[in-house]
C-alpha positions in Angstrom: 0.0 0.0 0.0 0.9 3.7 -0.3 0.4 6.4 2.3 -2.5 8.8 2.1 -1.7 12.2 0.6 0.1 14.6 2.9 2.0 17.9 2.9 5.7 17.7 3.4 7.6 20.3 5.4 11.4 20.4 6.2 12.2 23.1 8.8 15.8 24.1 9.4 15.5 25.1 13.0 13.6 24.0 16.1 11.7 27.3 16.1 10.5 26.7 12.6 9.4 23.1 13.5 7.5 24.5 16.5 5.8 27.1 14.4 4.6 24.3 12.0 3.3 22.3 14.9 1.5 25.3 16.2 0.0 25.9 12.8 -1.2 22.3 12.1 -1.6 20.8 15.6 -3.0 17.3 15.6 -2.9 17.1 11.9 0.9 17.1 11.9 3.4 14.3 12.6 7.1 14.7 13.3 9.5 12.6 11.1 12.7 11.5 12.8 14.3 8.3 11.5 11.0 7.1 10.1 11.6 3.4 10.9 8.2 3.2 12.7 6.2 6.1 11.2 6.7 5.3 7.5 5.5 1.7 7.7 2.4 2.7 9.6 1.7 5.4 7.0 2.2 2.9 4.2 -0.4 0.6 5.9 -2.6 3.7 6.5 -2.6 3.1 10.2 -1.3 6.7 10.5 -2.6 9.4 8.1 -1.1 12.7 9.0 -2.1 15.6 6.9 1.3 17.2 7.3 4.7 15.5 7.8 7.4 17.7 9.5 10.8 16.3 8.7 13.3 17.0 11.5 16.3 15.7 9.6 17.4 19.2 8.6 17.5 20.5 12.2 21.2 20.2 13.2 20.4 21.5 16.7 18.8 18.2 17.6 21.9 16.0 16.9 25.0 15.4 18.9 26.5 13.5 21.8 28.4 15.3 24.6 29.2 15.3 28.3 27.7 18.2 30.3 28.7 18.6 33.9 29.5 14.9 34.1 26.1 13.8 32.6 25.8 12.3 29.1 23.7 14.3 26.6 22.3 12.7 23.4 20.3 14.9 21.0 17.0 13.5 19.9 18.0 13.2 16.2 21.2 11.3 16.9 21.2 8.1 15.0 21.1 4.9 17.1 24.2 3.6 15.2 26.2 6.7 16.1 25.3 6.3 19.8 26.2 2.6 19.6 29.6 3.4 18.3 30.3 6.5 20.5 33.1 6.3 23.0 31.3 9.0 25.0 28.2 6.8 25.3 30.4 3.8 26.2 32.0 5.7 29.0 29.0 7.7 30.2 26.2 5.1 29.8 27.6 1.6 29.2 24.2 0.0 29.8 22.9 2.0 26.8 25.9 0.8 24.7 25.1 -2.8 25.6 21.4 -2.4 24.7 21.7 -0.6 21.4 22.9 -3.6 19.3 19.6 -5.4 20.3 17.5 -2.9 18.4 16.5 -4.5 15.1 19.5 -4.6 12.6 22.3 -2.2 11.6 20.4 -0.9 8.6 17.5 0.1 10.9 19.9 1.7 13.5 21.6 3.7 10.7 18.4 5.6 10.2 16.6 5.2 13.5 17.1 8.0 16.1 17.5 7.8 19.8 14.8 10.4 20.4 12.4 9.0 17.8 12.6 5.6 19.5 11.9 7.1 22.9 9.1 9.3 21.7 7.4 6.4 19.9 7.2 4.6 23.3 6.8 1.1 21.9 6.3 -1.2 24.9 8.6 -3.7 23.3 11.4 -1.2 22.7 14.7 -1.4 24.5 15.5 2.3 25.1 12.6 3.3 27.3 13.5 0.5 29.8 17.2 1.7 29.7 16.0 5.2 30.4 14.1 4.0 33.4 17.0 2.0 34.7 19.5 4.9 34.3 17.1 7.6 35.7 17.3 9.6 32.5 15.8 13.0 32.0 14.1 14.3 28.9 14.3 17.9 27.7 11.1 19.0 26.0 10.6 22.3 24.2 7.4 24.1 23.2 6.8 27.7 22.0 6.3 28.8 25.7 9.7 27.4 26.8 11.5 24.3 27.9 10.9 21.7 30.6 12.6 18.6 32.0 10.7 15.3 32.5 12.0 12.3 34.4 11.9 8.9 32.7 9.5 7.7 35.4 7.0 10.4 34.3 7.7 10.3 30.5 5.9 7.0 29.6 2.3 7.2 31.0 0.8 4.4 28.9 0.7 2.4 25.7 2.5 4.3 22.9 2.0 7.5 25.0 4.5 10.0 26.3 4.5 13.3 28.3 5.0 15.2 25.0 2.2 17.6 24.2 1.0 17.9 20.5 2.9 21.1 20.0 6.2 20.1 21.7 9.4 18.6 20.5 11.8 16.2 22.3 15.2 18.0 22.3 17.2 15.2 23.7 17.9 12.9 26.7 20.3 13.3 29.6 21.8 10.3 31.4 23.4 10.9 34.9 27.1 10.0 35.4 27.7 6.4 36.2 28.8 6.0 39.8 32.2 4.4 40.3 30.7 1.6 42.3 28.2 0.7 39.6 27.6 -2.5 37.5 25.1 -3.0 34.7 23.7 -5.7 32.4 21.2 -6.0 29.6 19.3 -9.2 28.8 16.7 -9.9 26.1 15.0 -13.0 24.6 13.4 -12.8 21.1 12.5 -15.5 18.6 15.3 -14.2 16.3 17.9 -11.5 16.9 16.3 -8.3 15.6 12.7 -9.4 16.3 10.7 -7.7 19.0 11.7 -9.0 22.4 9.4 -11.5 24.2 10.9 -10.0 27.4 13.8 -7.7 28.1 15.7 -6.4 31.2 18.0 -3.5 31.7 19.7 -3.3 35.1 22.1 -1.0 36.9 23.3 -1.6 40.5 25.5 0.1 43.0 27.3 -1.4 46.0 28.8 -0.1 49.2 32.5 -0.5 50.2 31.7 -3.7 52.0 30.0 -5.2 49.0 26.4 -4.7 50.0 23.8 -3.6 47.5 23.4 0.2 47.8 20.8 0.5 45.0 19.3 -1.5 42.1 17.2 -0.2 39.2 15.8 -2.8 36.8 13.7 -1.7 33.9 11.7 -4.3 31.9 10.0 -4.1 28.5 7.6 -6.3 26.6 5.8 -7.1 29.8 3.2 -4.3 30.1 1.7 -1.2 28.3 5.1 0.5 28.7 8.4 0.1 30.5 8.2 -0.8 34.2 10.6 -0.9 37.1 11.2 -4.1 39.1 10.7 -4.1 42.9 14.3 -5.5 43.1 15.6 -2.3 44.7 13.5 -2.7 47.9 14.4 -6.4 48.2 18.2 -6.0 47.7 19.0 -2.6 49.4 21.4 -3.1 52.3 21.8 -6.8 51.5 24.7 -8.8 50.3 23.9 -9.7 46.6 24.0 -13.5 47.1 22.6 -15.9 44.5 19.6 -16.6 46.9 18.8 -12.9 47.3 19.0 -12.3 43.5 16.8 -15.3 42.8 14.2 -13.8 45.3 14.3 -10.5 43.4 13.6 -12.3 40.1 10.8 -14.3 41.6 9.2 -11.3 43.2 9.3 -9.3 40.0 7.6 -12.2 38.1 4.9 -12.4 40.8 4.2 -8.7 40.6 3.8 -8.4 36.9 0.9 -9.7 34.6 2.5 -9.8 31.2 0.2 -10.1 28.1 -0.3 -13.2 26.0 0.0 -13.1 22.2 0.8 -15.3 19.2 4.5 -15.3 20.2 4.3 -16.2 23.9 1.8 -16.9 26.7 1.6 -14.8 29.8 2.9 -17.7 31.9 5.9 -18.1 29.6 6.7 -14.4 29.8 6.4 -14.5 33.5 9.0 -17.3 33.6 11.3 -15.2 31.3 10.9 -12.3 33.7 12.1 -14.3 36.6 15.1 -15.8 34.7 16.2 -12.6 32.9 16.0 -10.4 36.1 18.1 -13.0 37.9 20.6 -13.1 35.0 20.9 -9.3 34.6 21.4 -8.7 38.3 24.0 -11.5 38.6 26.0 -10.0 35.7 25.6 -6.5 37.0 26.9 -7.4 40.5 29.7 -9.5 38.9 30.8 -6.4 36.9 31.2 -4.4 40.1 33.2 -7.1 41.7 35.4 -7.5 38.6 36.1 -3.8 38.5 37.1 -3.8 42.2 
């Protein structure tokens, strides 16, 4: 199929893009990498009257360190972030997760911001953003605002973005020196949507006890969710028994969906196993660094 007729606009600045959004409102769609939007337009699941192409807005691209935190512009290609030394040093969990997104040809066009703004519940980056306590910079014609990852994904394919706002980029806090991380995902084939995925970052005290643990999960609900592992592990030695309890508790708390690829019970089993695997590898990384 072919998309329904639409007007095409290519602004050169953020202000021009915001003006177009203000003019056309709900009739407009922003085009980033297009790896999700264009297929839905071709199937006529999306029929925007106006397509606003952000690929000419240089202000939205780039990777840099700001006051110790890692900044990634919304239009930065996923492949560029995957290969970036700054990302590898500032958010190694993100570096570990990026190769799991589809295939290199997709990541060459797909953008970090486009993926996050699409908010697919089976997508890797929203769960990573939760695990790393990322912040999103959003701009509208009235000014800018920051939104925490925990507030950015309110529901299925939904974000905190208003119709006349643009995601400028995402900020990841500096990785603590006593941190470990791990990413786990199970799919039918590499590049397919995950049946279940887990992104974890942990910190430990000087005597080896768990100081904090943030575990983001995807493909288990209408959006990314956090595991209760932090409350179970905080102040405890990260023994195999404790980690197994955290995995089992996470599986009990969630009610993942059933579909043609996996039943709810099977996904629940994957949750238990992958949370346990991710936490084990994350704590091992801290010990190895020490």
